[in-house]
N, C-alpha and C positions, 0 to 999 in steps of 0.2 A: 246105349248105339246097340243095334242090333248085328246078326251074325256077319251082315256084309262093310268088312272094315279091312284097312287093307295100313299096311306100317313099313316102315323103311329110313334108317338109318346111316346114314352115310357119313365119314368120317377124309377128312382130308388133316395129315401128319405131316410134316418137317420141321423136326426137333430140336437143328441146327440154328436155324432160320428163327424159331420160337413160334411159328406157324400149326396150332392144334385145336381147326374146329370139328366142331359137332353139325350135322342137322341132319333134324328130322321131321318125317309127316306122317301123322296119323290119320285117316281120312275114315269115317263111319256115316252110316243111315241112323236117323232117328224110326222111331216108330211110324211117322208118317212120311219116311220118302225121299225126308231133306237130308242134305252129306251137309257134314259139319266138317274142313279138314282144318286141323292144327297142323302147323308149321313152328319150330321150336329149333332156336340156330343162337351160338355163341360159342366161347372157347371152350372146350373141354377141360371139365372137370370145374367149370362155374354157373351161374344159374343162368346164361344168358336171356334171350328174349324170344318171346310166344306171340303167334298172331292168327286168328281162327276165320276163316271163310266159312259163308254158306251156301251152296248151290241147291238147286232146285229137281238135278238130275243129272244121272249116269255124264251124259257128254259136259254141262259144265264143270261136273267134279273132274272130270279126265283134263278139262281143258286149264285146272288150278294146278292141276298136279305137275301137268307138261309144261307150265310156266313158271315154277319152279324149279323143277330137274333143267329146264334152260339155263337158267340162271345159274346153278350149281357148276354146267358145263364149261363158264366163265370163269373159273374159280382160278385157273394159273393167270389170266391176267391179270385178275383183282387182288391176289393174296398169294399170287406163286408157287401153290401146289395143290394139283388135280383131286378133287374127290372122285373116288372108283364109281367105274363106269356103272348107272342105276342099272340097267337090264340085267347086270352079273350080281347081282345085292338077289336077295331070293326073297320075295312079301311073303305071309304068311298063309294068304287066305288064295286059291289057285284062281275063282272068280278074277281077282286082282293081277293075278299071275299074266293074265289073258290083256287086262284092259293096259297094265304099264307097258309089254311090247308093243302092244297098238299105241299108245302114247309115244314112245320112242322112237317111231318108224316116223310120225310126222313130222 
């Protein structure tokens, strides 16, 4: 992967109910400009699962990230505890801060 990377980690915790979930998105471009988006999720402290998506351009990568974050927004209904607002979590790279802000508005 090149310098065009994006990482975000979200955690949903409610120890009283035993709900301890982690969700991570790692995205980056290879030397040919192809995006690879790895989504990892599961119980905090456990191995969890991982899925990797590919995207040919920025728009397709942003759509994948948007869909992943949209699913996290439904966590209170599904698991009884919310993940933090992804706009409040600060990605590591400036380019992706703008992309995440645009994705969150859509």
